[in-house]
Gaussian input, Z-matrix of N, CA and C with variables (Angstrom, degrees):
# hf/3-21g

backbone

0 1
 N
 C     1     B1
 C     2     B2     1     A1
 N     3     B3     2     A2     1     D1
 C     4     B4     3     A3     2     D2
 C     5     B5     4     A4     3     D3
 N     6     B6     5     A5     4     D4
 C     7     B7     6     A6     5     D5
 C     8     B8     7     A7     6     D6
 N     9     B9     8     A8     7     D7
 C    10    B10     9     A9     8     D8
 C    11    B11    10    A10     9     D9
 N    12    B12    11    A11    10    D10
 C    13    B13    12    A12    11    D11
 C    14    B14    13    A13    12    D12
 N    15    B15    14    A14    13    D13
 C    16    B16    15    A15    14    D14
 C    17    B17    16    A16    15    D15
 N    18    B18    17    A17    16    D16
 C    19    B19    18    A18    17    D17
 C    20    B20    19    A19    18    D18
 N    21    B21    20    A20    19    D19
 C    22    B22    21    A21    20    D20
 C    23    B23    22    A22    21    D21
 N    24    B24    23    A23    22    D22
 C    25    B25    24    A24    23    D23
 C    26    B26    25    A25    24    D24
 N    27    B27    26    A26    25    D25
 C    28    B28    27    A27    26    D26
 C    29    B29    28    A28    27    D27
 N    30    B30    29    A29    28    D28
 C    31    B31    30    A30    29    D29
 C    32    B32    31    A31    30    D30
 N    33    B33    32    A32    31    D31
 C    34    B34    33    A33    32    D32
 C    35    B35    34    A34    33    D33
 N    36    B36    35    A35    34    D34
 C    37    B37    36    A36    35    D35
 C    38    B38    37    A37    36    D36
 N    39    B39    38    A38    37    D37
 C    40    B40    39    A39    38    D38
 C    41    B41    40    A40    39    D39
 N    42    B42    41    A41    40    D40
 C    43    B43    42    A42    41    D41
 C    44    B44    43    A43    42    D42
 N    45    B45    44    A44    43    D43
 C    46    B46    45    A45    44    D44
 C    47    B47    46    A46    45    D45
 N    48    B48    47    A47    46    D46
 C    49    B49    48    A48    47    D47
 C    50    B50    49    A49    48    D48
 N    51    B51    50    A50    49    D49
 C    52    B52    51    A51    50    D50
 C    53    B53    52    A52    51    D51
 N    54    B54    53    A53    52    D52
 C    55    B55    54    A54    53    D53
 C    56    B56    55    A55    54    D54
 N    57    B57    56    A56    55    D55
 C    58    B58    57    A57    56    D56
 C    59    B59    58    A58    57    D57
 N    60    B60    59    A59    58    D58
 C    61    B61    60    A60    59    D59
 C    62    B62    61    A61    60    D60
 N    63    B63    62    A62    61    D61
 C    64    B64    63    A63    62    D62
 C    65    B65    64    A64    63    D63
 N    66    B66    65    A65    64    D64
 C    67    B67    66    A66    65    D65
 C    68    B68    67    A67    66    D66
 N    69    B69    68    A68    67    D67
 C    70    B70    69    A69    68    D68
 C    71    B71    70    A70    69    D69
 N    72    B72    71    A71    70    D70
 C    73    B73    72    A72    71    D71
 C    74    B74    73    A73    72    D72
 N    75    B75    74    A74    73    D73
 C    76    B76    75    A75    74    D74
 C    77    B77    76    A76    75    D75
 N    78    B78    77    A77    76    D76
 C    79    B79    78    A78    77    D77
 C    80    B80    79    A79    78    D78
 N    81    B81    80    A80    79    D79
 C    82    B82    81    A81    80    D80
 C    83    B83    82    A82    81    D81
 N    84    B84    83    A83    82    D82
 C    85    B85    84    A84    83    D83
 C    86    B86    85    A85    84    D84
 N    87    B87    86    A86    85    D85
 C    88    B88    87    A87    86    D86
 C    89    B89    88    A88    87    D87
 N    90    B90    89    A89    88    D88
 C    91    B91    90    A90    89    D89
 C    92    B92    91    A91    90    D90
 N    93    B93    92    A92    91    D91
 C    94    B94    93    A93    92    D92
 C    95    B95    94    A94    93    D93
 N    96    B96    95    A95    94    D94
 C    97    B97    96    A96    95    D95
 C    98    B98    97    A97    96    D96
 N    99    B99    98    A98    97    D97
 C   100   B100    99    A99    98    D98
 C   101   B101   100   A100    99    D99
 N   102   B102   101   A101   100   D100
 C   103   B103   102   A102   101   D101
 C   104   B104   103   A103   102   D102
 N   105   B105   104   A104   103   D103
 C   106   B106   105   A105   104   D104
 C   107   B107   106   A106   105   D105
 N   108   B108   107   A107   106   D106
 C   109   B109   108   A108   107   D107
 C   110   B110   109   A109   108   D108
 N   111   B111   110   A110   109   D109
 C   112   B112   111   A111   110   D110
 C   113   B113   112   A112   111   D111
 N   114   B114   113   A113   112   D112
 C   115   B115   114   A114   113   D113
 C   116   B116   115   A115   114   D114
 N   117   B117   116   A116   115   D115
 C   118   B118   117   A117   116   D116
 C   119   B119   118   A118   117   D117
 N   120   B120   119   A119   118   D118
 C   121   B121   120   A120   119   D119
 C   122   B122   121   A121   120   D120
 N   123   B123   122   A122   121   D121
 C   124   B124   123   A123   122   D122
 C   125   B125   124   A124   123   D123
 N   126   B126   125   A125   124   D124
 C   127   B127   126   A126   125   D125
 C   128   B128   127   A127   126   D126
 N   129   B129   128   A128   127   D127
 C   130   B130   129   A129   128   D128
 C   131   B131   130   A130   129   D129
 N   132   B132   131   A131   130   D130
 C   133   B133   132   A132   131   D131
 C   134   B134   133   A133   132   D132
 N   135   B135   134   A134   133   D133
 C   136   B136   135   A135   134   D134
 C   137   B137   136   A136   135   D135
 N   138   B138   137   A137   136   D136
 C   139   B139   138   A138   137   D137
 C   140   B140   139   A139   138   D138
 N   141   B141   140   A140   139   D139
 C   142   B142   141   A141   140   D140
 C   143   B143   142   A142   141   D141
 N   144   B144   143   A143   142   D142
 C   145   B145   144   A144   143   D143
 C   146   B146   145   A145   144   D144
 N   147   B147   146   A146   145   D145
 C   148   B148   147   A147   146   D146
 C   149   B149   148   A148   147   D147
 N   150   B150   149   A149   148   D148
 C   151   B151   150   A150   149   D149
 C   152   B152   151   A151   150   D150
 N   153   B153   152   A152   151   D151
 C   154   B154   153   A153   152   D152
 C   155   B155   154   A154   153   D153
 N   156   B156   155   A155   154   D154
 C   157   B157   156   A156   155   D155
 C   158   B158   157   A157   156   D156
 N   159   B159   158   A158   157   D157
 C   160   B160   159   A159   158   D158
 C   161   B161   160   A160   159   D159
 N   162   B162   161   A161   160   D160
 C   163   B163   162   A162   161   D161
 C   164   B164   163   A163   162   D162
 N   165   B165   164   A164   163   D163
 C   166   B166   165   A165   164   D164
 C   167   B167   166   A166   165   D165
 N   168   B168   167   A167   166   D166
 C   169   B169   168   A168   167   D167
 C   170   B170   169   A169   168   D168
 N   171   B171   170   A170   169   D169
 C   172   B172   171   A171   170   D170
 C   173   B173   172   A172   171   D171
 N   174   B174   173   A173   172   D172
 C   175   B175   174   A174   173   D173
 C   176   B176   175   A175   174   D174
 N   177   B177   176   A176   175   D175
 C   178   B178   177   A177   176   D176
 C   179   B179   178   A178   177   D177
 N   180   B180   179   A179   178   D178
 C   181   B181   180   A180   179   D179
 C   182   B182   181   A181   180   D180
 N   183   B183   182   A182   181   D181
 C   184   B184   183   A183   182   D182
 C   185   B185   184   A184   183   D183
 N   186   B186   185   A185   184   D184
 C   187   B187   186   A186   185   D185
 C   188   B188   187   A187   186   D186
 N   189   B189   188   A188   187   D187
 C   190   B190   189   A189   188   D188
 C   191   B191   190   A190   189   D189
 N   192   B192   191   A191   190   D190
 C   193   B193   192   A192   191   D191
 C   194   B194   193   A193   192   D192
 N   195   B195   194   A194   193   D193
 C   196   B196   195   A195   194   D194
 C   197   B197   196   A196   195   D195
 N   198   B198   197   A197   196   D196
 C   199   B199   198   A198   197   D197
 C   200   B200   199   A199   198   D198
 N   201   B201   200   A200   199   D199
 C   202   B202   201   A201   200   D200
 C   203   B203   202   A202   201   D201
 N   204   B204   203   A203   202   D202
 C   205   B205   204   A204   203   D203
 C   206   B206   205   A205   204   D204
 N   207   B207   206   A206   205   D205
 C   208   B208   207   A207   206   D206
 C   209   B209   208   A208   207   D207
 N   210   B210   209   A209   208   D208
 C   211   B211   210   A210   209   D209
 C   212   B212   211   A211   210   D210
 N   213   B213   212   A212   211   D211
 C   214   B214   213   A213   212   D212
 C   215   B215   214   A214   213   D213
 N   216   B216   215   A215   214   D214
 C   217   B217   216   A216   215   D215
 C   218   B218   217   A217   216   D216
 N   219   B219   218   A218   217   D217
 C   220   B220   219   A219   218   D218
 C   221   B221   220   A220   219   D219
 N   222   B222   221   A221   220   D220
 C   223   B223   222   A222   221   D221
 C   224   B224   223   A223   222   D222
 N   225   B225   224   A224   223   D223
 C   226   B226   225   A225   224   D224
 C   227   B227   226   A226   225   D225
 N   228   B228   227   A227   226   D226
 C   229   B229   228   A228   227   D227
 C   230   B230   229   A229   228   D228
 N   231   B231   230   A230   229   D229
 C   232   B232   231   A231   230   D230
 C   233   B233   232   A232   231   D231
 N   234   B234   233   A233   232   D232
 C   235   B235   234   A234   233   D233
 C   236   B236   235   A235   234   D234
 N   237   B237   236   A236   235   D235
 C   238   B238   237   A237   236   D236
 C   239   B239   238   A238   237   D237
 N   240   B240   239   A239   238   D238
 C   241   B241   240   A240   239   D239
 C   242   B242   241   A241   240   D240
 N   243   B243   242   A242   241   D241
 C   244   B244   243   A243   242   D242
 C   245   B245   244   A244   243   D243

   B1=1.4701
   B2=1.5439
   B3=1.2407
   B4=1.5307
   B5=1.5160
   B6=1.3577
   B7=1.4971
   B8=1.5304
   B9=1.3375
   B10=1.3765
   B11=1.5553
   B12=1.3418
   B13=1.4299
   B14=1.4807
   B15=1.3388
   B16=1.4670
   B17=1.4664
   B18=1.3483
   B19=1.4537
   B20=1.5465
   B21=1.3356
   B22=1.4053
   B23=1.5312
   B24=1.3260
   B25=1.5162
   B26=1.5217
   B27=1.2750
   B28=1.5177
   B29=1.4797
   B30=1.3128
   B31=1.3742
   B32=1.6277
   B33=1.4028
   B34=1.4904
   B35=1.4790
   B36=1.3083
   B37=1.5357
   B38=1.5289
   B39=1.3218
   B40=1.5166
   B41=1.6186
   B42=1.3910
   B43=1.3617
   B44=1.6594
   B45=1.2851
   B46=1.3915
   B47=1.5530
   B48=1.3033
   B49=1.3674
   B50=1.4835
   B51=1.3450
   B52=1.4991
   B53=1.5287
   B54=1.3482
   B55=1.4372
   B56=1.4434
   B57=1.3792
   B58=1.4417
   B59=1.5556
   B60=1.2930
   B61=1.4387
   B62=1.5040
   B63=1.3993
   B64=1.4559
   B65=1.5630
   B66=1.3581
   B67=1.4351
   B68=1.5123
   B69=1.3030
   B70=1.4492
   B71=1.5964
   B72=1.2894
   B73=1.5743
   B74=1.5220
   B75=1.3115
   B76=1.4338
   B77=1.5209
   B78=1.2714
   B79=1.5369
   B80=1.5066
   B81=1.2587
   B82=1.4348
   B83=1.4954
   B84=1.3448
   B85=1.4962
   B86=1.5654
   B87=1.3653
   B88=1.4851
   B89=1.5477
   B90=1.2582
   B91=1.4706
   B92=1.4545
   B93=1.3628
   B94=1.4595
   B95=1.4939
   B96=1.2727
   B97=1.5608
   B98=1.4498
   B99=1.3264
   B100=1.5901
   B101=1.4552
   B102=1.3901
   B103=1.3910
   B104=1.5576
   B105=1.2597
   B106=1.3987
   B107=1.4456
   B108=1.3495
   B109=1.4464
   B110=1.6192
   B111=1.3372
   B112=1.4780
   B113=1.5725
   B114=1.2959
   B115=1.4866
   B116=1.5272
   B117=1.2936
   B118=1.5627
   B119=1.5535
   B120=1.3563
   B121=1.4556
   B122=1.5938
   B123=1.3166
   B124=1.5233
   B125=1.4855
   B126=1.3282
   B127=1.4536
   B128=1.4771
   B129=1.3927
   B130=1.5263
   B131=1.5138
   B132=1.2593
   B133=1.5522
   B134=1.5136
   B135=1.3696
   B136=1.4047
   B137=1.4820
   B138=1.3666
   B139=1.5074
   B140=1.4892
   B141=1.2963
   B142=1.4016
   B143=1.4685
   B144=1.3687
   B145=1.4973
   B146=1.5278
   B147=1.3281
   B148=1.4574
   B149=1.5332
   B150=1.2931
   B151=1.5145
   B152=1.5125
   B153=1.3624
   B154=1.5033
   B155=1.5440
   B156=1.3392
   B157=1.4673
   B158=1.5473
   B159=1.4246
   B160=1.4483
   B161=1.4773
   B162=1.3187
   B163=1.4352
   B164=1.5408
   B165=1.3280
   B166=1.4782
   B167=1.5554
   B168=1.3561
   B169=1.3746
   B170=1.5509
   B171=1.3889
   B172=1.4934
   B173=1.3958
   B174=1.3792
   B175=1.5019
   B176=1.5071
   B177=1.3451
   B178=1.4340
   B179=1.5103
   B180=1.3961
   B181=1.4329
   B182=1.5627
   B183=1.3757
   B184=1.4470
   B185=1.4848
   B186=1.2770
   B187=1.3686
   B188=1.5683
   B189=1.2042
   B190=1.5324
   B191=1.4626
   B192=1.3432
   B193=1.4207
   B194=1.5831
   B195=1.3879
   B196=1.3913
   B197=1.5554
   B198=1.2280
   B199=1.4729
   B200=1.5711
   B201=1.3418
   B202=1.4163
   B203=1.4933
   B204=1.3214
   B205=1.4985
   B206=1.4633
   B207=1.3976
   B208=1.4250
   B209=1.5718
   B210=1.2966
   B211=1.4414
   B212=1.4091
   B213=1.3936
   B214=1.4477
   B215=1.4191
   B216=1.4095
   B217=1.4942
   B218=1.6583
   B219=1.2505
   B220=1.4667
   B221=1.5492
   B222=1.3681
   B223=1.4122
   B224=1.4934
   B225=1.3116
   B226=1.4817
   B227=1.4953
   B228=1.2694
   B229=1.4956
   B230=1.4647
   B231=1.3610
   B232=1.5190
   B233=1.5201
   B234=1.2421
   B235=1.4908
   B236=1.5838
   B237=1.3949
   B238=1.4813
   B239=1.5410
   B240=1.3567
   B241=1.3891
   B242=1.5213
   B243=1.2461
   B244=1.4148
   B245=1.5312
   A1=110.20
   A2=115.21
   A3=120.00
   A4=110.16
   A5=112.65
   A6=121.42
   A7=106.64
   A8=114.79
   A9=118.08
   A10=114.95
   A11=114.89
   A12=121.01
   A13=109.91
   A14=112.78
   A15=120.88
   A16=112.97
   A17=119.34
   A18=125.70
   A19=106.03
   A20=114.26
   A21=121.01
   A22=109.35
   A23=119.94
   A24=120.31
   A25=108.62
   A26=121.63
   A27=123.12
   A28=116.54
   A29=119.61
   A30=122.64
   A31=115.48
   A32=112.51
   A33=117.85
   A34=112.06
   A35=117.59
   A36=119.49
   A37=104.27
   A38=115.54
   A39=120.35
   A40=101.57
   A41=114.16
   A42=116.73
   A43=107.86
   A44=116.71
   A45=124.14
   A46=111.02
   A47=120.48
   A48=125.40
   A49=112.32
   A50=119.45
   A51=124.09
   A52=104.11
   A53=115.09
   A54=121.45
   A55=110.92
   A56=115.62
   A57=121.56
   A58=108.94
   A59=112.97
   A60=122.60
   A61=112.43
   A62=115.02
   A63=124.07
   A64=112.75
   A65=116.44
   A66=119.64
   A67=107.74
   A68=113.33
   A69=122.77
   A70=107.00
   A71=117.31
   A72=118.13
   A73=106.68
   A74=113.49
   A75=124.53
   A76=108.22
   A77=119.49
   A78=127.33
   A79=107.33
   A80=118.63
   A81=120.16
   A82=120.30
   A83=112.72
   A84=118.02
   A85=111.08
   A86=118.03
   A87=116.23
   A88=106.12
   A89=123.42
   A90=127.99
   A91=113.28
   A92=119.01
   A93=122.99
   A94=112.64
   A95=116.75
   A96=120.37
   A97=112.08
   A98=118.58
   A99=123.70
   A100=105.30
   A101=118.41
   A102=126.09
   A103=113.01
   A104=116.33
   A105=121.52
   A106=113.63
   A107=119.07
   A108=122.57
   A109=102.63
   A110=113.38
   A111=120.52
   A112=108.46
   A113=113.16
   A114=120.84
   A115=107.72
   A116=116.61
   A117=122.26
   A118=105.63
   A119=111.95
   A120=116.30
   A121=104.87
   A122=116.37
   A123=121.55
   A124=106.10
   A125=117.48
   A126=122.20
   A127=106.47
   A128=111.99
   A129=119.20
   A130=109.41
   A131=115.96
   A132=121.32
   A133=104.04
   A134=120.19
   A135=125.06
   A136=108.59
   A137=116.30
   A138=115.77
   A139=117.01
   A140=120.66
   A141=124.90
   A142=113.99
   A143=112.76
   A144=118.75
   A145=112.38
   A146=116.36
   A147=121.87
   A148=113.42
   A149=112.20
   A150=119.62
   A151=107.93
   A152=115.49
   A153=118.75
   A154=111.94
   A155=115.45
   A156=117.50
   A157=115.43
   A158=111.02
   A159=115.00
   A160=111.88
   A161=122.97
   A162=125.45
   A163=111.70
   A164=113.66
   A165=120.04
   A166=110.74
   A167=114.75
   A168=123.05
   A169=116.60
   A170=109.84
   A171=116.39
   A172=112.86
   A173=117.02
   A174=122.70
   A175=111.15
   A176=119.76
   A177=121.68
   A178=109.25
   A179=122.10
   A180=125.80
   A181=111.05
   A182=113.46
   A183=119.54
   A184=108.83
   A185=124.42
   A186=128.43
   A187=109.35
   A188=118.76
   A189=125.26
   A190=112.27
   A191=113.98
   A192=119.53
   A193=112.09
   A194=113.81
   A195=117.41
   A196=110.34
   A197=118.40
   A198=117.53
   A199=111.42
   A200=117.36
   A201=119.90
   A202=115.71
   A203=112.23
   A204=120.01
   A205=112.27
   A206=113.53
   A207=122.68
   A208=111.80
   A209=117.39
   A210=121.96
   A211=115.45
   A212=117.41
   A213=123.15
   A214=111.19
   A215=116.62
   A216=122.12
   A217=106.76
   A218=119.38
   A219=117.73
   A220=110.00
   A221=115.81
   A222=119.17
   A223=110.50
   A224=118.73
   A225=127.13
   A226=106.73
   A227=121.67
   A228=126.02
   A229=112.34
   A230=116.36
   A231=118.41
   A232=113.76
   A233=117.96
   A234=121.24
   A235=111.19
   A236=113.05
   A237=123.00
   A238=103.88
   A239=117.55
   A240=123.87
   A241=115.44
   A242=117.93
   A243=121.30
   A244=114.76
   D1=81.06
   D2=-178.47
   D3=-71.76
   D4=154.99
   D5=170.70
   D6=-101.30
   D7=123.29
   D8=173.81
   D9=-110.00
   D10=160.13
   D11=174.15
   D12=-103.28
   D13=133.81
   D14=-179.05
   D15=-126.13
   D16=154.91
   D17=167.28
   D18=-127.69
   D19=130.03
   D20=179.47
   D21=-75.87
   D22=129.68
   D23=175.83
   D24=-78.25
   D25=-26.86
   D26=177.27
   D27=-71.68
   D28=-47.25
   D29=-176.28
   D30=-120.77
   D31=-2.38
   D32=176.72
   D33=66.94
   D34=21.28
   D35=177.16
   D36=-78.84
   D37=137.74
   D38=180.00
   D39=-112.11
   D40=137.84
   D41=-176.58
   D42=-159.84
   D43=164.16
   D44=172.64
   D45=-106.39
   D46=142.78
   D47=-176.18
   D48=-138.12
   D49=135.42
   D50=174.56
   D51=-85.86
   D52=124.72
   D53=178.53
   D54=-103.75
   D55=127.00
   D56=176.61
   D57=-116.82
   D58=129.76
   D59=-179.15
   D60=50.85
   D61=-130.29
   D62=-177.49
   D63=-96.21
   D64=29.92
   D65=-176.86
   D66=-70.52
   D67=137.34
   D68=177.69
   D69=-89.95
   D70=114.77
   D71=-174.34
   D72=-74.88
   D73=151.83
   D74=177.69
   D75=-138.10
   D76=149.69
   D77=-178.78
   D78=-64.34
   D79=126.34
   D80=170.49
   D81=-63.67
   D82=-24.18
   D83=179.86
   D84=-80.85
   D85=-39.21
   D86=-167.24
   D87=-133.45
   D88=-0.54
   D89=176.72
   D90=68.38
   D91=14.00
   D92=178.07
   D93=-72.47
   D94=143.21
   D95=174.79
   D96=-99.20
   D97=9.06
   D98=177.62
   D99=-89.98
   D100=83.97
   D101=-177.09
   D102=-113.19
   D103=152.44
   D104=167.77
   D105=-116.48
   D106=122.33
   D107=-171.58
   D108=-82.65
   D109=126.57
   D110=-174.29
   D111=-90.07
   D112=155.84
   D113=174.98
   D114=-74.22
   D115=117.81
   D116=177.85
   D117=-91.11
   D118=128.40
   D119=179.52
   D120=-103.09
   D121=143.24
   D122=174.49
   D123=-66.00
   D124=151.48
   D125=173.10
   D126=-93.48
   D127=139.85
   D128=-178.86
   D129=-101.05
   D130=128.12
   D131=178.74
   D132=-114.82
   D133=102.67
   D134=174.94
   D135=-98.35
   D136=163.98
   D137=173.65
   D138=-63.16
   D139=-30.94
   D140=173.42
   D141=-60.64
   D142=-43.69
   D143=179.11
   D144=-69.83
   D145=-38.77
   D146=172.45
   D147=-56.99
   D148=-44.12
   D149=-175.64
   D150=-65.97
   D151=-46.51
   D152=179.17
   D153=-62.47
   D154=-37.57
   D155=176.45
   D156=-64.31
   D157=-40.95
   D158=177.18
   D159=-68.06
   D160=-35.59
   D161=176.82
   D162=-63.86
   D163=-42.89
   D164=179.04
   D165=-61.06
   D166=-45.63
   D167=175.68
   D168=-55.48
   D169=-44.51
   D170=177.84
   D171=-63.27
   D172=-43.18
   D173=177.58
   D174=-62.36
   D175=-40.56
   D176=-176.92
   D177=-73.59
   D178=-36.59
   D179=175.59
   D180=-61.26
   D181=-44.99
   D182=179.97
   D183=-63.15
   D184=-45.11
   D185=-179.01
   D186=-62.52
   D187=-40.72
   D188=176.38
   D189=-66.70
   D190=-37.52
   D191=-179.35
   D192=-67.30
   D193=-46.06
   D194=179.48
   D195=-69.66
   D196=-28.57
   D197=177.14
   D198=-73.01
   D199=-30.72
   D200=171.95
   D201=-64.61
   D202=-40.18
   D203=177.16
   D204=-62.54
   D205=-48.64
   D206=177.56
   D207=-57.39
   D208=-47.09
   D209=177.55
   D210=-61.70
   D211=-40.92
   D212=176.12
   D213=-60.78
   D214=-50.05
   D215=-176.19
   D216=-62.75
   D217=-41.48
   D218=179.32
   D219=-61.20
   D220=-41.80
   D221=-176.78
   D222=-63.16
   D223=-41.11
   D224=-178.74
   D225=-65.08
   D226=-45.97
   D227=178.42
   D228=-61.95
   D229=-38.26
   D230=-178.40
   D231=-86.31
   D232=-14.09
   D233=-174.60
   D234=-126.43
   D235=40.72
   D236=177.58
   D237=-73.48
   D238=113.53
   D239=177.92
   D240=-95.45
   D241=11.94
   D242=179.36
   D243=-83.92

């Protein structure tokens, strides 16, 4: 059951679709069956790309962590029940 990429010739909507058996695909936007199957390219995962992704994730996680600390501190200052 492969997933194919299509472009609708009627409305130009691009989408992916899982094809089962002899199912005739139709555009999810306009229900047209006038589709063009697009060339799907494999994704390349290199060590450099993996390292850049990990660095970006670490920066994002650090920013979210400092935001949580700042939010918690503001809450504590504004809700001091002593």
